[in-house]
MILOFI-951414 format. One record per atom (N, C-alpha, C): residue in one letter; x, y, z. Coordinates in pm, whole numbers, padded with zeros to 5 digits, always signed. Example, Ala and Ser with C-alpha at 12.3 -4.5 7.8 and 13.67 -1.06 7.14 Angstrom:
2
A+01319-00569+00780/A+01230-00450+00780/A+01320-00330+00780/S+01285-00225+00708/S+01367-00106+00714/S+01290+00003+00787/
This chain:
94
M+08249+09486+07429/M+08271+09408+07549/M+08329+09272+07509/L+08432+09229+07581/L+08496+09102+07551/L+08412+08985+07602/S+08407+08881+07521/S+08337+08761+07566/S+08418+08694+07676/Q+08355+08603+07748/Q+08424+08531+07856/Q+08543+08452+07800/Q+08526+08393+07683/Q+08634+08316+07621/Q+08750+08407+07584/A+08721+08526+07532/A+08826+08620+07496/A+08900+08668+07619/K+08829+08693+07728/K+08893+08734+07854/K+08984+08624+07906/S+08936+08501+07900/S+09015+08388+07946/S+09142+08373+07863/S+09130+08389+07732/S+09245+08379+07643/S+09346+08490+07670/E+09297+08611+07691/E+09384+08724+07720/E+09458+08702+07852/R+09388+08653+07953/R+09449+08624+08084/R+09557+08517+08069/H+09528+08413+07990/H+09626+08306+07968/H+09751+08361+07900/N+09734+08449+07801/N+09849+08506+07731/N+09937+08587+07825/K+09876+08665+07914/K+09954+08745+08007/K+10027+08656+08107/T+09960+08551+08153/T+10022+08457+08245/T+10140+08387+08178/S+10120+08341+08056/S+10226+08273+07982/S+10342+08368+07956/N+10312+08494+07925/N+10415+08591+07892/N+10511+08611+08009/W+10461+08639+08128/W+10553+08663+08239/W+10629+08535+08276/R+10562+08421+08264/R+10631+08295+08295/R+10746+08269+08196/D+10722+08294+08068/D+10826+08275+07967/D+10946+08365+07994/I+10919+08490+08028/I+11025+08586+08056/I+11100+08546+08183/Y+11026+08501+08283/Y+11086+08455+08408/Y+11181+08337+08382/F+11133+08236+08311/F+11216+08118+08286/F+11337+08151+08200/A+11322+08243+08106/A+11438+08284+08025/A+11545+08347+08113/A+11504+08425+08212/A+11600+08487+08304/A+11667+08383+08392/V+11590+08292+08445/V+11642+08191+08537/V+11738+08095+08465/L+11709+08065+08341/L+11789+07966+08268/L+11906+08025+08190/E+11920+08157+08190/E+12031+08220+08118/E+12164+08179+08181/S+12256+08128+08102/S+12383+08079+08155/S+12492+08187+08159/N+12480+08289+08076/N+12577+08398+08079/N+12536+08496+08189/E+12624+08515+08286/E+12586+08594+08403/E+12553+08740+08371/K+12627+08802+08282/K+12596+08942+08247/K+12458+08952+08183/R+12429+08860+08092/R+12295+08860+08029/R+12189+08821+08131/A+12224+08730+08223/A+12128+08688+08325/A+12087+08807+08412/L+12182+08890+08451/L+12149+09006+08534/L+12052+09100+08462/V+12075+09121+08333/V+11985+09206+08254/V+11847+09142+08242/K+11845+09012+08213/K+11717+08942+08199/K+11641+08938+08331/I+11713+08922+08441/I+11648+08921+08572/I+11582+09056+08599/Q+11653+09164+08569/Q+11595+09298+08590/Q+11471+09317+08502/S+11478+09272+08378/S+11362+09284+08288/S+11246+09199+08339/A+11276+09079+08383/A+11171+08990+08434/A+11106+09049+08558/R+11186+09107+08646/R+11129+09168+08766/R+11033+09281+08729/A+11067+09358+08627/A+10978+09466+08583/A+10847+09411+08527/V+10856+09303+08449/V+10737+09242+08391/V+10650+09182+08502/L+10711+09116+08598/L+10635+09059+08709/L+10568+09169+08792/Q+10640+09277+08815/Q+10584+09389+08890/Q+10464+09448+08816/D+10476+09463+08685/D+10364+09514+08604/D+10243+09422+08615/R+10268+09292+08610/R+10158+09195+08619/R+10093+09200+08758/L+10174+09214+08863/L+10119+09226+08998/L+10030+09350+09010/L+10076+09461+08955/L+09996+09584+08958/L+09867+09569+08878/E+09878+09503+08765/E+09761+09479+08680/E+09659+09392+08753/M+09707+09292+08824/M+09617+09200+08894/M+09543+09269+09008/Q+09603+09374+09065/Q+09536+09447+09172/Q+09411+09518+09122/S+09408+09553+08994/S+09294+09624+08938/S+09188+09532+08878/V+09216+09401+08877/V+09124+09305+08819/V+09050+09232+08931/P+08917+09236+08930/P+08841+09176+09039/P+08850+09023+09047/D+08875+08956+08936/D+08878+08809+08938/D+09021+08754+08940/T+09104+08813+09026/T+09243+08771+09039/T+09250+08626+09085/R+09337+08551+09018/R+09354+08410+09053/R+09460+08398+09161/P+09425+08339+09276/P+09521+08328+09386/P+09645+08246+09350/D+09630+08145+09264/D+09746+08064+09228/D+09847+08144+09147/E+09800+08229+09058/E+09892+08312+08980/E+09960+08415+09070/L+09884+08473+09161/L+09941+08569+09254/L+10050+08505+09340/R+10025+08386+09388/R+10126+08312+09466/R+10249+08284+09380/D+10229+08241+09256/D+10340+08211+09166/D+10422+08337+09137/L+10355+08449+09115/L+10425+08575+09090/L+10511+08615+09209/N+10455+08605+09328/N+10530+08641+09448/N+10651+08550+09466/S+10633+08421+09445/S+10744+08325+09456/S+10851+08354+09351/A+10809+08382+09230/A+10904+08412+09122/A+10982+08539+09153/M+10915+08639+09207/M+10983+08764+09241/M+11088+08741+09349/I+11055+08662+09450/I+11150+08631+09556/I+11271+08556+09499/Y+11245+08457+09414/Y+11355+08380+09358/Y+11444+08467+09270/L+11385+08555+09190/L+11465+08644+09105/L+11553+08735+09190/D+11499+08784+09301/D+11578+08869+09390/D+11697+08793+09447/I+11674+08669+09489/I+11781+08586+09544/I+11886+08557+09437/L+11839+08519+09320/L+11930+08486+09210/L+12013+08608+09170/F+11949+08723+09159/F+12021+08845+09123/F+12130+08875+09226/S+12093+08870+09353/S+12190+08899+09460/S+12306+08800+09456/C+12273+08675+09436/C+12376+08571+09436/C+12472+08589+09318/I+12422+08617+09203/I+12509+08637+09087/I+12592+08763+09105/A+12528+08870+09150/A+12597+08998+09164/A+12705+08993+09272/E+12684+08911+09376/E+12778+08905+09488/E+12869+08784+09485/N+12862+08705+09379/N+12943+08583+09367/N+12926+08491+09487/C+12803+08460+09520/C+12773+08371+09632/C+12835+08234+09608/P+12870+08164+09717/P+12916+08026+09702/P+12809+07943+09629/G+12852+07869+09531/G+12758+07789+09454/G+12709+07860+09330/S+12737+07991+09317/S+12695+08062+09196/S+12789+08023+09083/R+12749+08051+08964/R+12829+08012+08847/R+12965+08080+08847/T+12973+08205+08888/T+13101+08276+08890/T+13193+08218+08997/A+13141+08193+09114/A+13221+08138+09224/A+13277+08001+09185/E+13197+07920+09119/E+13241+07788+09076/E+13350+07798+08971/A+13339+07894+08879/A+13437+07911+08772/A+13571+07959+08827/E+13568+08036+08936/E+13691+08089+08993/E+13770+07984+09070/Q+13708+07874+09107/Q+13778+07772+09185/Q+13863+07683+09100/
């Protein structure tokens, strides 16, 4: 059985992991790599959301952050893929 400290440390590592992957996707400047990283990040976030459903001590702040991150990744992906005004590709074409 894991001690309370070990559980807390494991939870922190999982939280840090999805956040690191999320920020790497958001900050990627190459659009082709960004699309790949966004898809990978969405999968990691989805896995974490599913994992949190099975854990009784789910933290509401992390759940809120995950949902917000997922929404932003979806918007960013759509914008890059469709060359939205203000996206990096649209700006480069002008």
